N, CA, C and O atoms as CSV, one atom per row, in Angstrom:
chain,resi,resn,atom,element,x,y,z
A,1,UNK,N,N,4.219,0.687,-18.330
A,1,UNK,CA,C,4.450,0.970,-19.632
A,1,UNK,C,C,6.018,0.464,-19.884
A,1,UNK,O,O,6.964,0.843,-19.193
A,2,UNK,N,N,6.088,-0.201,-20.688
A,2,UNK,CA,C,7.595,-0.125,-21.567
A,2,UNK,C,C,7.778,0.601,-22.548
A,2,UNK,O,O,6.795,0.796,-23.263
A,3,UNK,N,N,9.120,1.265,-22.930
A,3,UNK,CA,C,9.378,1.693,-24.023
A,3,UNK,C,C,10.460,0.751,-24.975
A,3,UNK,O,O,11.510,0.351,-24.473
A,4,UNK,N,N,10.218,0.543,-25.923
A,4,UNK,CA,C,10.777,-0.471,-26.879
A,4,UNK,C,C,11.391,0.167,-28.111
A,4,UNK,O,O,11.013,1.268,-28.511
A,5,UNK,N,N,12.389,-0.570,-28.734
A,5,UNK,CA,C,12.946,0.013,-29.890
A,5,UNK,C,C,12.367,-0.170,-31.064
A,5,UNK,O,O,11.629,-1.132,-31.276
A,6,UNK,N,N,12.647,0.748,-31.959
A,6,UNK,CA,C,11.747,0.461,-33.256
A,6,UNK,C,C,11.913,-0.806,-33.820
A,6,UNK,O,O,10.941,-1.328,-34.366
A,7,UNK,N,N,13.314,-1.560,-33.764
A,7,UNK,CA,C,13.438,-2.983,-34.192
A,7,UNK,C,C,12.911,-3.854,-33.537
A,7,UNK,O,O,13.275,-5.016,-33.719
A,8,UNK,N,N,11.974,-3.575,-32.652
A,8,UNK,CA,C,11.380,-4.622,-31.602
A,8,UNK,C,C,9.782,-4.449,-32.318
A,8,UNK,O,O,8.920,-5.293,-32.071
A,9,UNK,N,N,9.570,-3.569,-32.992
A,9,UNK,CA,C,8.355,-3.483,-33.670
A,9,UNK,C,C,7.804,-4.805,-34.310
A,9,UNK,O,O,8.280,-5.438,-35.252
A,10,UNK,N,N,6.552,-5.095,-33.479
A,10,UNK,CA,C,5.835,-6.104,-34.321
A,10,UNK,C,C,4.709,-5.915,-34.739
A,10,UNK,O,O,3.886,-5.359,-34.012
A,11,UNK,N,N,4.397,-6.310,-35.963
A,11,UNK,CA,C,3.483,-5.809,-36.759
A,11,UNK,C,C,3.342,-6.068,-38.263
A,11,UNK,O,O,3.987,-6.931,-38.858
A,12,UNK,N,N,2.420,-5.226,-38.844
A,12,UNK,CA,C,2.610,-5.337,-40.311
A,12,UNK,C,C,3.693,-4.541,-41.055
A,12,UNK,O,O,3.971,-3.629,-40.276
A,13,UNK,N,N,4.228,-4.449,-41.833
A,13,UNK,CA,C,4.935,-3.500,-42.760
A,13,UNK,C,C,3.939,-2.586,-43.378
A,13,UNK,O,O,2.932,-3.057,-43.905
A,14,UNK,N,N,4.148,-1.385,-43.346
A,14,UNK,CA,C,3.228,-0.667,-44.181
A,14,UNK,C,C,3.864,0.162,-45.040
A,14,UNK,O,O,4.898,0.774,-44.776
A,15,UNK,N,N,2.984,0.215,-46.559
A,15,UNK,CA,C,3.653,0.759,-47.716
A,15,UNK,C,C,2.288,1.543,-48.212
A,15,UNK,O,O,1.122,1.171,-48.336
A,16,UNK,N,N,3.035,2.932,-48.462
A,16,UNK,CA,C,1.995,3.781,-48.927
A,16,UNK,C,C,2.179,4.006,-50.780
A,16,UNK,O,O,3.065,4.528,-51.456
A,17,UNK,N,N,1.101,3.444,-51.068
A,17,UNK,CA,C,1.183,3.251,-52.680
A,17,UNK,C,C,1.488,4.626,-53.304
A,17,UNK,O,O,2.028,4.750,-54.404
A,18,UNK,N,N,1.075,5.725,-52.463
A,18,UNK,CA,C,0.863,7.162,-53.164
A,18,UNK,C,C,2.404,7.702,-53.103
A,18,UNK,O,O,2.753,8.567,-53.905
A,19,UNK,N,N,3.127,7.290,-52.342
A,19,UNK,CA,C,4.627,7.966,-52.048
A,19,UNK,C,C,5.437,7.149,-52.805
A,19,UNK,O,O,4.909,6.356,-53.586
A,20,UNK,N,N,6.581,7.211,-52.704
A,20,UNK,CA,C,8.010,6.965,-53.675
A,20,UNK,C,C,8.097,5.252,-53.486
A,20,UNK,O,O,8.777,4.562,-54.246
A,21,UNK,N,N,7.239,4.648,-52.268
A,21,UNK,CA,C,7.237,3.161,-52.275
A,21,UNK,C,C,6.231,2.339,-52.955
A,21,UNK,O,O,6.048,1.127,-52.836
A,22,UNK,N,N,5.594,3.206,-53.703
A,22,UNK,CA,C,4.308,2.922,-54.717
A,22,UNK,C,C,5.043,2.442,-56.100
A,22,UNK,O,O,4.583,1.616,-56.889
A,23,UNK,N,N,6.185,3.085,-56.209
A,23,UNK,CA,C,6.668,2.765,-57.508
A,23,UNK,C,C,6.746,1.468,-58.207
A,23,UNK,O,O,7.029,0.481,-57.528
A,24,UNK,N,N,6.573,1.360,-59.244
A,24,UNK,CA,C,6.610,-0.230,-59.654
A,24,UNK,C,C,7.780,-0.868,-59.292
A,24,UNK,O,O,7.745,-1.940,-58.689
A,25,UNK,N,N,8.855,-0.298,-59.610
A,25,UNK,CA,C,10.265,-1.007,-59.382
A,25,UNK,C,C,10.706,-1.183,-57.955
A,25,UNK,O,O,11.337,-2.172,-57.584
A,26,UNK,N,N,10.357,-0.200,-57.173
A,26,UNK,CA,C,10.137,-0.259,-55.374
A,26,UNK,C,C,9.647,-1.546,-55.134
A,26,UNK,O,O,10.297,-2.393,-54.520
A,27,UNK,N,N,8.276,-1.772,-55.694
A,27,UNK,CA,C,7.510,-2.885,-55.198
A,27,UNK,C,C,8.368,-4.105,-55.796
A,27,UNK,O,O,8.540,-5.026,-54.998
A,28,UNK,N,N,8.838,-4.234,-56.857
A,28,UNK,CA,C,9.454,-5.345,-57.437
A,28,UNK,C,C,10.455,-5.945,-56.351
A,28,UNK,O,O,10.460,-7.076,-55.866
A,29,UNK,N,N,11.478,-4.642,-56.056
A,29,UNK,CA,C,12.551,-4.871,-54.999
A,29,UNK,C,C,11.963,-5.429,-53.972
A,29,UNK,O,O,12.378,-6.531,-53.615
A,30,UNK,N,N,10.793,-4.762,-53.213
A,30,UNK,CA,C,10.230,-5.418,-51.926
A,30,UNK,C,C,10.022,-7.009,-52.283
A,30,UNK,O,O,10.666,-7.944,-51.807
A,31,UNK,N,N,9.071,-7.066,-53.138
A,31,UNK,CA,C,8.718,-8.238,-53.483
A,31,UNK,C,C,10.037,-9.277,-53.464
A,31,UNK,O,O,9.939,-10.222,-52.680
A,32,UNK,N,N,11.188,-9.186,-54.215
A,32,UNK,CA,C,12.024,-9.565,-54.358
A,32,UNK,C,C,12.833,-10.261,-52.883
A,32,UNK,O,O,13.229,-11.382,-52.564
A,33,UNK,N,N,12.811,-9.110,-52.340
A,33,UNK,CA,C,13.416,-9.095,-50.710
A,33,UNK,C,C,12.787,-10.057,-49.898
A,33,UNK,O,O,13.401,-10.910,-49.256
A,34,UNK,N,N,11.545,-9.922,-49.923
A,34,UNK,CA,C,10.332,-10.839,-49.035
A,34,UNK,C,C,10.379,-12.217,-49.651
A,34,UNK,O,O,10.681,-13.141,-48.895
A,35,UNK,N,N,10.099,-12.509,-51.034
A,35,UNK,CA,C,9.984,-14.088,-51.380
A,35,UNK,C,C,11.452,-14.558,-50.726
A,35,UNK,O,O,11.477,-15.618,-50.099
A,36,UNK,N,N,12.522,-13.867,-50.854
A,36,UNK,CA,C,13.859,-14.663,-50.552
A,36,UNK,C,C,14.103,-14.983,-49.247
A,36,UNK,O,O,14.854,-15.915,-48.960
A,37,UNK,N,N,13.358,-14.076,-48.133
A,37,UNK,CA,C,13.171,-14.095,-46.665
A,37,UNK,C,C,12.316,-15.620,-46.339
A,37,UNK,O,O,12.570,-16.557,-45.581
A,38,UNK,N,N,11.273,-15.368,-47.240
A,38,UNK,CA,C,10.283,-16.429,-47.001
A,38,UNK,C,C,10.357,-17.914,-47.601
A,38,UNK,O,O,9.575,-18.833,-47.357
A,39,UNK,N,N,11.715,-17.944,-48.622
A,39,UNK,CA,C,11.729,-19.126,-49.145
A,39,UNK,C,C,10.984,-19.265,-50.099
A,39,UNK,O,O,10.711,-20.437,-50.355
A,40,UNK,N,N,10.260,-18.017,-51.140
A,40,UNK,CA,C,9.301,-18.505,-51.937
A,40,UNK,C,C,10.198,-17.904,-53.424
A,40,UNK,O,O,11.111,-17.080,-53.478
A,41,UNK,N,N,9.462,-18.753,-54.642
A,41,UNK,CA,C,9.858,-18.453,-55.614
A,41,UNK,C,C,9.880,-16.778,-56.197
A,41,UNK,O,O,8.887,-16.101,-56.462
A,42,UNK,N,N,11.257,-16.382,-56.293
A,42,UNK,CA,C,11.183,-15.078,-56.908
A,42,UNK,C,C,11.205,-14.650,-58.085
A,42,UNK,O,O,10.881,-13.502,-58.387
A,43,UNK,N,N,11.627,-15.604,-58.963
A,43,UNK,CA,C,11.483,-15.445,-60.521
A,43,UNK,C,C,9.880,-15.907,-60.794
A,43,UNK,O,O,9.276,-15.306,-61.682
A,44,UNK,N,N,9.313,-16.775,-60.178
A,44,UNK,CA,C,7.995,-16.712,-60.587
A,44,UNK,C,C,7.125,-15.567,-60.341
A,44,UNK,O,O,6.354,-15.138,-61.200
A,45,UNK,N,N,7.261,-15.003,-59.011
A,45,UNK,CA,C,6.553,-13.939,-58.235
A,45,UNK,C,C,6.869,-12.651,-59.123
A,45,UNK,O,O,5.954,-11.907,-59.477
A,46,UNK,N,N,8.239,-12.410,-59.479
A,46,UNK,CA,C,8.473,-11.370,-60.330
A,46,UNK,C,C,7.729,-11.405,-61.645
A,46,UNK,O,O,7.078,-10.400,-61.932
A,47,UNK,N,N,7.737,-12.303,-62.383
A,47,UNK,CA,C,7.358,-12.991,-63.808
A,47,UNK,C,C,5.621,-12.349,-63.836
A,47,UNK,O,O,5.062,-11.715,-64.731
A,48,UNK,N,N,5.033,-12.849,-62.360
A,48,UNK,CA,C,3.469,-12.490,-62.316
A,48,UNK,C,C,3.100,-11.279,-62.140
A,48,UNK,O,O,2.048,-10.908,-62.663
A,49,UNK,N,N,3.918,-10.341,-61.326
A,49,UNK,CA,C,3.932,-9.338,-61.156
A,49,UNK,C,C,3.916,-8.333,-62.276
A,49,UNK,O,O,3.219,-7.319,-62.262
A,50,UNK,N,N,4.807,-8.716,-63.335
A,50,UNK,CA,C,5.189,-8.137,-64.212
A,50,UNK,C,C,4.167,-8.474,-65.548
A,50,UNK,O,O,4.181,-7.712,-66.514
A,51,UNK,N,N,3.518,-9.359,-65.527
A,51,UNK,CA,C,2.660,-9.697,-66.634
A,51,UNK,C,C,1.658,-8.978,-66.746
A,51,UNK,O,O,0.972,-9.431,-67.663
A,52,UNK,N,N,1.087,-7.865,-66.186
A,52,UNK,CA,C,0.005,-6.996,-66.530
A,52,UNK,C,C,0.509,-5.508,-66.280
A,52,UNK,O,O,1.662,-5.105,-66.431
A,53,UNK,N,N,-0.529,-4.825,-65.892
A,53,UNK,CA,C,-0.364,-3.454,-65.748
A,53,UNK,C,C,-0.092,-3.193,-64.252
A,53,UNK,O,O,0.223,-4.186,-63.597
A,54,UNK,N,N,-0.167,-2.000,-63.605
A,54,UNK,CA,C,0.257,-1.551,-62.397
A,54,UNK,C,C,-0.772,-2.473,-61.654
A,54,UNK,O,O,-0.320,-3.508,-61.165
A,55,UNK,N,N,-1.975,-2.232,-61.534
A,55,UNK,CA,C,-3.028,-2.906,-60.822
A,55,UNK,C,C,-2.548,-4.478,-60.681
A,55,UNK,O,O,-2.381,-4.866,-59.524
A,56,UNK,N,N,-2.400,-5.064,-61.344
A,56,UNK,CA,C,-1.980,-6.488,-61.565
A,56,UNK,C,C,-0.902,-6.711,-60.682
A,56,UNK,O,O,-1.048,-7.624,-59.869
A,57,UNK,N,N,0.371,-5.934,-60.670
A,57,UNK,CA,C,1.429,-5.822,-60.026
A,57,UNK,C,C,1.280,-5.627,-58.337
A,57,UNK,O,O,1.873,-6.136,-57.386
A,58,UNK,N,N,0.427,-4.849,-58.431
A,58,UNK,CA,C,-0.450,-4.423,-56.562
A,58,UNK,C,C,-0.794,-5.543,-56.362
A,58,UNK,O,O,-0.068,-6.174,-55.593
A,59,UNK,N,N,-1.887,-6.193,-56.883
A,59,UNK,CA,C,-2.607,-7.231,-56.688
A,59,UNK,C,C,-2.074,-8.496,-56.356
A,59,UNK,O,O,-2.643,-9.301,-55.620
A,60,UNK,N,N,-0.560,-8.734,-57.112
A,60,UNK,CA,C,-0.068,-9.876,-56.920
A,60,UNK,C,C,0.936,-9.603,-56.067
A,60,UNK,O,O,1.497,-10.608,-55.630
A,61,UNK,N,N,1.386,-8.458,-55.649
A,61,UNK,CA,C,2.400,-8.365,-54.324
A,61,UNK,C,C,1.474,-8.587,-53.324
A,61,UNK,O,O,2.000,-8.937,-52.268
A,62,UNK,N,N,-0.107,-8.472,-53.299
A,62,UNK,CA,C,-0.905,-8.416,-52.161
A,62,UNK,C,C,-1.132,-9.938,-51.988
A,62,UNK,O,O,-1.074,-10.482,-50.886
A,63,UNK,N,N,-1.357,-10.498,-52.976
A,63,UNK,CA,C,-1.626,-11.999,-53.126
A,63,UNK,C,C,-0.511,-12.824,-52.110
A,63,UNK,O,O,-0.928,-13.596,-51.247
A,64,UNK,N,N,0.622,-12.627,-52.267
A,64,UNK,CA,C,1.768,-13.320,-51.974
A,64,UNK,C,C,2.431,-12.758,-50.552
A,64,UNK,O,O,3.073,-13.489,-49.798
A,65,UNK,N,N,2.169,-11.307,-50.295
A,65,UNK,CA,C,2.810,-10.638,-49.146
A,65,UNK,C,C,1.745,-9.843,-48.128
A,65,UNK,O,O,2.032,-9.208,-47.113
A,66,UNK,N,N,0.489,-10.065,-48.687
A,66,UNK,CA,C,-0.526,-9.237,-48.027
A,66,UNK,C,C,-0.688,-9.780,-46.564
A,66,UNK,O,O,-1.156,-8.927,-45.810
A,67,UNK,N,N,-0.420,-10.973,-45.986
A,67,UNK,CA,C,-0.386,-11.081,-44.778
A,67,UNK,C,C,0.305,-10.359,-43.538
A,67,UNK,O,O,-0.039,-10.154,-42.374
A,68,UNK,N,N,1.392,-10.074,-44.273
A,68,UNK,CA,C,2.023,-9.356,-43.319
A,68,UNK,C,C,2.878,-7.717,-43.929
A,68,UNK,O,O,3.762,-7.041,-43.403
A,69,UNK,N,N,2.244,-7.579,-45.014
A,69,UNK,CA,C,2.257,-5.994,-45.317
A,69,UNK,C,C,1.162,-5.426,-45.965
A,69,UNK,O,O,0.520,-6.052,-46.808
A,70,UNK,N,N,0.869,-4.136,-45.587
A,70,UNK,CA,C,-0.263,-3.412,-45.639
A,70,UNK,C,C,-0.049,-2.185,-46.617
A,70,UNK,O,O,0.738,-1.245,-46.502
A,71,UNK,N,N,-0.791,-2.405,-47.415
A,71,UNK,CA,C,-0.541,-1.341,-48.741
A,71,UNK,C,C,-1.810,-0.411,-48.493
A,71,UNK,O,O,-2.976,-0.747,-48.283
A,72,UNK,N,N,-1.208,0.935,-48.583
A,72,UNK,CA,C,-2.159,2.355,-48.379
A,72,UNK,C,C,-2.175,2.819,-49.999
A,72,UNK,O,O,-1.191,2.690,-50.726
A,73,UNK,N,N,-3.582,3.435,-50.479
A,73,UNK,CA,C,-3.547,4.084,-51.618
A,73,UNK,C,C,-3.750,5.548,-51.236
A,73,UNK,O,O,-3.766,6.417,-52.108
């Protein structure tokens, strides 16, 4: 058995949409941060996320970042 630091945690990032992280503005901030880290077009993603209602925002977030972020309802 080995004890590891939290910073060594490997796995998906988890976001609880029922908590404060589920706020649309928080999700937009996460999307911007992740887009920059991944070299994606932040403006394109932001505009797509804002082009509809909250469900569109969440689905667009999942479309671009669902491979490494798990969203919980």
